[in-house]
C-alpha positions in Angstrom: 61.5 -29.8 351.7 64.9 -31.3 352.2 66.8 -32.5 349.2 68.5 -36.5 349.7 71.7 -37.1 349.2 72.1 -38.4 345.7 75.3 -40.3 346.4 73.8 -42.1 349.6 70.4 -43.0 347.7 73.2 -45.3 345.4 74.9 -45.8 348.1 78.0 -44.8 346.6 80.7 -42.5 347.8 81.0 -39.1 346.4 84.1 -39.9 344.4 82.9 -42.7 342.5 83.1 -43.1 338.8 80.5 -42.8 336.2 80.9 -46.6 336.1 80.5 -47.2 339.5 77.1 -44.8 339.4 76.0 -46.9 336.6 76.5 -50.3 338.7 75.0 -49.1 341.7 71.9 -48.0 340.0 71.3 -51.0 338.4 71.9 -52.8 341.5 69.5 -50.7 343.2 66.8 -51.1 340.9 67.5 -54.9 340.9 66.7 -54.5 344.4 63.4 -52.4 344.0 61.9 -54.6 340.7 59.6 -51.7 339.7 58.2 -54.1 337.4 56.6 -56.6 340.1 56.5 -54.3 342.9 54.1 -52.0 342.7 53.1 -49.9 345.9 53.4 -46.2 346.8 56.8 -47.0 348.5 58.7 -48.8 346.3 57.5 -46.1 343.7 58.8 -43.2 345.6 61.8 -45.0 346.3 62.4 -45.9 342.4 61.8 -42.3 341.6 64.5 -40.8 343.8 66.9 -43.7 342.4 65.8 -42.7 339.0 66.5 -38.7 339.8 69.5 -39.3 341.5 71.3 -41.8 338.5 70.0 -38.5 336.1 71.8 -36.3 338.2 75.2 -38.1 338.7 75.6 -39.7 335.7 75.9 -35.9 333.7 79.0 -34.5 334.3 77.5 -31.3 334.3 74.7 -31.8 336.2 76.7 -33.5 338.8 79.3 -30.7 339.0 76.3 -28.3 339.7 74.8 -30.5 342.3 78.1 -31.1 344.0 79.2 -27.5 344.0 75.8 -26.6 345.8 75.3 -29.6 348.2 76.2 -29.3 351.9 79.0 -31.5 352.5 78.9 -30.5 356.6 76.1 -32.5 357.3 76.7 -36.0 358.0 76.1 -38.3 356.0 74.7 -42.1 356.4 77.5 -44.5 356.3 77.5 -46.7 352.9 77.5 -50.4 354.1 80.3 -52.7 353.0 79.9 -55.1 350.5 81.0 -58.3 351.6 82.3 -61.1 349.0 82.5 -64.5 350.1 83.8 -67.7 348.0 83.0 -70.7 349.4 85.8 -73.9 348.4 84.6 -77.3 348.0 86.6 -80.5 347.9 89.8 -81.3 350.0 91.3 -84.1 348.7 95.0 -83.3 347.7 94.4 -85.5 344.8 92.2 -82.7 342.9 92.2 -78.8 343.2 89.5 -77.6 345.0 86.1 -76.3 343.5 85.9 -73.0 343.8 82.2 -71.1 343.7 81.7 -67.3 343.7 81.4 -64.8 344.8 78.7 -65.5 346.9 76.3 -62.5 348.1 75.6 -63.1 351.9 73.2 -60.4 353.4 72.3 -60.6 357.1 69.4 -61.5 358.6 68.3 -64.0 355.8 
């Protein structure tokens, strides 16, 4: 059985800080919504995400994982996070109304 790359499961780089790892874990939990999506695939993905977070949040377990994991295998690239700012109102008399950051997902 092949162990998945825990950093790829959470979608972070190996140099990520604890705060970035926690933020990525919370983002993945929101995506999976284990409280409303109760199918086998979601449960398996949520188990992988939770296991990855439990390993990477603990400095001792993370160091052991980093030492044991083979970094020579190619990794899946982490997709870039896009942020957009929408500017409304073009009248020079009043300042523009800014709304953001807006999350955009391709294909929707």
